[in-house]
N, C-alpha and C positions, 0 to 999 in steps of 0.2 A: 685466595691470599691477595692482599693489597699489594700493588706494585710500589716499589720504592721510588720516590721522586728522583729522576735521573738528571745529572748535569752534563752528560756526554751524549753523543749521537744526536743531540738536538740543541747543542750549544749549552751555555751556562745559564740561560734564561730561567730555567726551572728553579735553580737554586736561589737566584735573586727574587723570583716571584714568591717563593716560599718565605723568604726573609721578609719581604714587603707585607705579606699577609699577616705574619706574626707581629710585625711592628704596628700595623693598623689595629690588631686586636688588643695589643698592650695599651695603646693610646685610648681606645674606647673603654677599656676596663682596667685601669692601671693598678688597682688594689683589690685582687680577688679575696673574697671572704675566707675565713678559716674553714668554714663548712665546705666551701667549694674545693679548697686545696686538699682537705682530708678526703673528700670524695674521689678526687683524682688519684691520690696515693692508694686508696683502697681499691679502686678499679684496676690500677696497674698491678697491685698485689694479686688480685683474683685472676687477671689475665695470665700472669706469670705462672701461677699454680696450675691453671688449666693447660698451659702449653709446655709444661716441664718435660714431658717425654719427647715432644717434637724438638724442643731446644737441645736436649741431650743428643738426639740423632743429628741435628744440623751441625752442632759444634764438632761432633765426631767426624762427620763427612768433610767439613771444611778443613780439619786438621789432618785428615788421612789417618786417623786413629787417636782418639781422646778418651781416656778412662771415664766411664759414666759417673763414678762416684766423685771424681774431681770436678766435673761440671755441676753435679748436683750440689756439692758443698761449696766449692770455691767460686761458683757463678750464681747459682739460683738461690741457695740458702742465704748467702751474705747479702744478695740484692733484696731479698724479702725482709731480712733483719733491718736493713736500712730504711725500707719503706715503712715498716711497722714502728720503728723507733721515731721516725719523723712524724708519723701520724699521732703517736701518743703524746709527743712533746710540743707539737706545733703551736697550741694555744699559748703556752708559756713563752715560747720563742718570739711570738708576735707582739707580746705586751710591751708597752713603753717601759724603758729602763731608767729609773730615777737617778738623777745626779745631784750632787750637793751644790748649793749656792752660798758663797761666802757672805758674811754679814755686811761687808762693805759694799756689796753689789745688790743686796736685797732691798725690799722684799720681792720675791718672785719664785717661780718653779722652773727647774731645768730637767730635761729628760732626753733620751735618745729614742728615736722612733724608727724601727726597721721599715724600710720601704723597698718594694721590688725595683731592681735596676732597669728592667725592661725586657730585652731579648738577649738570651744567652746562647752562645755557640759552643758546642761540645764536639771535640774530635777524639774518637776512641780508637785504640789499637787492636791488633788481631789476637794477641796472646790470651787475653780474657775478654772476648768480644762482647759478652753480655754484661758482666759486672762493671767493667770500666766504661760502659755506655749508660747503664741504668743508675749507677751510683751518683754521678754528677747530675743526671736528670732528676733524681729524687731531691737533691738539695736545691736545685734551681726551681722546681715546681713548688716545693715547700715554701720557698721565699716569695712565691707569687709571680714568677716570671713566665715568659714564653721561651721555648727552646727549639733551636734548630740543631739537629743531631746528625753527625756524620760518622757512622761506624766505618771500620776498615773495609776497603774494597776486596781485601784478600779473604774475607769470610762471607761470601755472598749469601749463603743459605741462612746463616745466623742473622745477617743484616735484614734479610727479607722478613724473617720472623719478628725481629725487633720492630720493624716498621708496622707490621700487622698488629702487634701488641699495643704499640703507642697509639695507632689510629683508632683501635677499638676502645682503648681505655680513656683517652683524653681528647681526641679529636684534633683536627688540623688547625683550629684556631688557638690551640695551646702548645702543641709540639708537632714537628714534622721531621721525618727521617729522610736524608738525602744520601745518595751514593755516587761514587766516582773515584777516579784515580788522582794522580798528582795535580792535573790541571784543575780539577774540581777543588782539591784541597787548597791550592794557591788562591783560587777565586774566593773560597769560603773565608780564608783568613783576611781578605781585603774588605769584606763587608763591615759596615759600621755597627758591629755588635756593641752591647753595653757591658759585656764581659765575655771572655773566651777561656774555656778550660781545655787544655791539650794534654793528652797522655801519649808518650812515645819517646822517640830518640832525641838526644840532645841536639843533633844536627837539624832535624826538622823543627824542634822546639825553637831554635834560633830564628828560623824562617818565619814561623808563626808570630813570634814576638816582633820581628821586624815589620811584618805586614800590619800587625795590630797597632804598631806605633804611629802609622800614618793617620789613624783615626783616634789616637790617644785612648785606645781600648785597653782596659786593664786585663791582664792575663794571669791565669793560674797554670803553671807548667809542672806536670808530674813526669819526671824523666827517669833516671835510673842511676847507673854507675856501679862501682864495685863495692858491694856491701860485705863487710868482714864479719866473721864469726871468731871471737877471741875465746879460746879455751884457757882459762886461768890455771895456775899450777895445782890448785886444790880441787879442780872440777872432777866430778864423777865421769870418767872417760867414756864408759859404755853408754850412760844416759845422754851425754853431750853428743856422742856420735849418732845415737838414735834420732835425736831431734834435728841435728844438722843434716842427716841423710834425708829425712822427710822434707825439710825445707828446701834442700838443694835439688832433689830429684823429682819432686812433685811437678807435674806438667813438663817433665823432661828438662827441668831447669829454666824453663821459659817464663820466669816470673820476675818482675822488676825488683821485688824485695827478697829474692832468693839469696842465700849466702853465696857470695861470689868466690870467696877463698876463706880458708881457715888458718888462723894463727895458733900454733900449738907449741908447748915447750919442746925444745929439741930432743930432750931425753925421752919424750913420750910420743914422738911423731910416728914411729913404726907401729906402736901399740894402737894409736888412734886410727891409723889406716886399717889395721886388722879389725877393730871394732866397727868401722864403717862397712867393711866386707861382710860382717855378720848382720848388720842392720838392713842393708839394702835388699837382700833376698826376702826378708820378712815383709817389706812393703811391696816389693815388685818381684814376685817369684817367677821362675822360668816357666814359660808356656810356649810349647811348640818351637823350642830352640831360640826364643827371644825373651827379653825381659818384659814382664807385664807392666809396661810403662807407656805413657802417652808418647806419640810420635814427635820427632823433631820436625818442625814446620817448614815445608817448602824445600825445593832443591837448593836454593842459595844458603839456607840455614844448615842443611846437611853438609854441603861442600865446605862451609866455613868451619864446622866442627872438625871435619877431617883435616883441614889445613892447620888448625890450632894444634892438634895432637901431633901431626907430622913435624911441625916446627919444633915442638917441645922434645920429641924423640931425637930429632936431628941435632939438637943442642945438648944431648946427653942426659936429659931429665928422665927420671924413672916414672913410667906410666903404668899404673896398676888397674886393670879392669876388675870391677866388682860384681860382674854378672854377665850373662849372655848379651848379644847385641840389642841395642835400643831400636825400636821400630823406625825404619828409615836410615839407620846407620849400619856400618860394618863393624862397629865396636860397641862394647858394653858401657854402662856408666862407669866412670873412671876417676881416679885420683892421680894427681901429678905431684910427686914428692920433691920439695925444695927446688922449684923451677927457677931458671935464670930470670933476673928482674927485667931484662930488656926484650923478652919475647912477647908476642901479641897476647898470649894467654894472661900475662900480667899487666899489660897496658890497657886492654879493652874489656868492657863488660862481656862476660862469656855468654850468657843467655842460652845455656845448654847443659847437658849432663856430665860436666867435667868440673872437678873440684881441686884446685891447687891447694896444697898444704905447705904453709910457710912456717919454718921453725923459728923460734926466738929463744934467747938465753935468759932474759929477765923481763918482767912486766913493763918496766919503763921503756925498754927497747920496742916491745910490742905496741905500746900506746903511741910512741913516736912514729912507728910505721903507719899507723892509722892517721895520725895528725898530719904527716908529711904528704898525704895523698888527697885528691879531691874529696870533699865532704860527701859521704854516701847517703843513700836514701834510707838504709836501715843498718843497724849495728846490733849484733847478737853477742851477749856476754854469758859465759858459762863458768860458774864457780860458786863457792859458799862463803868466802871471806868478804864480809860486808864492807870492810874498809877498802879493799881492792875494787869492789864493784862501784862504790861511791866515787872513788878516785877516777875510774874510767868514765862514769857518767858526768863528772864535773869537768873533765879536761879534754873530752873529745866532743865533736859536733856531728850530728847525724839527723836525718829527718825524723826517725823514730828508733827506739831502743826496746829490745826484749831481753829480759834476764831469764836464762835457763829455759829457753824455747825459741822457736823461729816462726815467722809469718803471722802469728796469731794476733798481733796488734792491729792488723788491717781489718780484722773482723770485729774489733771492739768499737762499736759505732759511736760511742761517746768520746773516743779519742780523736784528735785531729790527725789527718793523714796528709803528708806533704813532704817535699824535699827541702834542701838547703843548699844554696850555691849551685854547683854544677848538677846536683840531683833534682833541682827544681825550685819553684817559688810558689808561695801561697799554700793553702790547705783547704780540705773539705772533709766530709763525713759529719753526721750529726749536726749539732748546733754550729759547729765551725763552718760546715757547708752552707747552712742557712745564712750565716753572717757574711760569708764570702760572696754570695749571690744577692745580698741586700745592700742598699745604701743606708748606713746607720746615721740618720739625719739628726743633727743637733737642734733642739728646740728650747727656747727660753720664753717663758710666759711672764711678762712684767705685771707685778701687783703694786698697789699703793699702800701707804703714802710714798711719794717719789722723793725720798731723801737724797738720791743720787744727784738731783738737780742742784743741790747745794754746792757741789764741786765743779759746776760748769761755769764758763766765762759769763760775764766779764770778771776779771780777777779783782778780788778785794782782799782785805786782811784775813777774812774768814777762810778764803781759799788757801792762802799761804799757811794758815794754822792747820787746816785739814790735811794739806799735803805733808807738812812736817809730821803730823800725827800718824798718818798712814805709812809713810816711808821710814820714819825713825831717824835717829842720828842727831 
């Protein structure tokens, strides 16, 4: 297995050298052909398929317990879908895009020509270490760029496999994987990339953006926040609970687009909690005295979950466990009924297997609850009344919305993925990713006869007449 380029124990020189190598390659071949880009995407696809078993094992080991089917679907399958989608559509994305020319400025032709920006930096997190590394890599390579990729240092086995896959598929003149902790991350952000995509916490996102500003490097920030699930009064409660349970407790809730809390009509709150209690064991049955669920990641994550629940109980909130303990925790997946608004569970993104249920008395109150809080990365609507659904879509802001399901929009490669406001900026996936990592260059090709010269100085009566004709009045 290829060693990952290291930025520590030998200084930060290796990271800078990797960047310089990629920049030199981009300058030497600034516009890779469609055939070459497709070959790279196909090679990544094949390498990923060959290494799927090793990747499942690596992610499981890094997590201390990760369900194999979650890694296969939520990491490997969606990464492959992104690669295949880009390969199928690449020729069309690369074509010049015609734009109209007004008669007064003709004759001539205008178009937008997508051009690689150069070297793209990608910083990926630990919670989906494969998909959140390969997704941006796919878009950047499809757009013809070179990529310096930094997966999380918290998932070293997966990072080593990603480095091996990238080296095997595309080579070090196209993409390089580097590794390291906070010092490397800070150095990485200060490099003069042509674009940076960061996925992670809002706190670190601010640091990345601040560092990138020194080089006027554009950034795409994929952050998170408290994504609500709104259960409308006419929703099928059992169906909604089934979908919300899946979205919330997949990967033990450690998903940036997981439903963070559920808004439920007050009169149906207890019934909704009961339906969740029926749904969770269906997805995550008891095995050996524990829920068959992925583990909560790391000691700090486990301690934080315990502290959130302890504070809620201390403030008198009802905490109802929906199954035996989650791997790594002394508690099962849980709901918290009508929690106080000022506790940490309600202020912070939870990122774990705990679902607050917030009751509301009318839909307007529920929509105000969403609007009064920072704009979320995702918003989930459950109901059948089209007028209410349209009202919610039109009057609330979120990075993405799913009606009567959860999570699935992330896997629809033709939809843009990204946040808004505190949940992020910019978007990628599919053509939107291609455009994010491209400079959409405006081109005007002048044709004759040159009638526009009639409107140029020196000023004559004809000019005044033309000006009056064009402006009116």
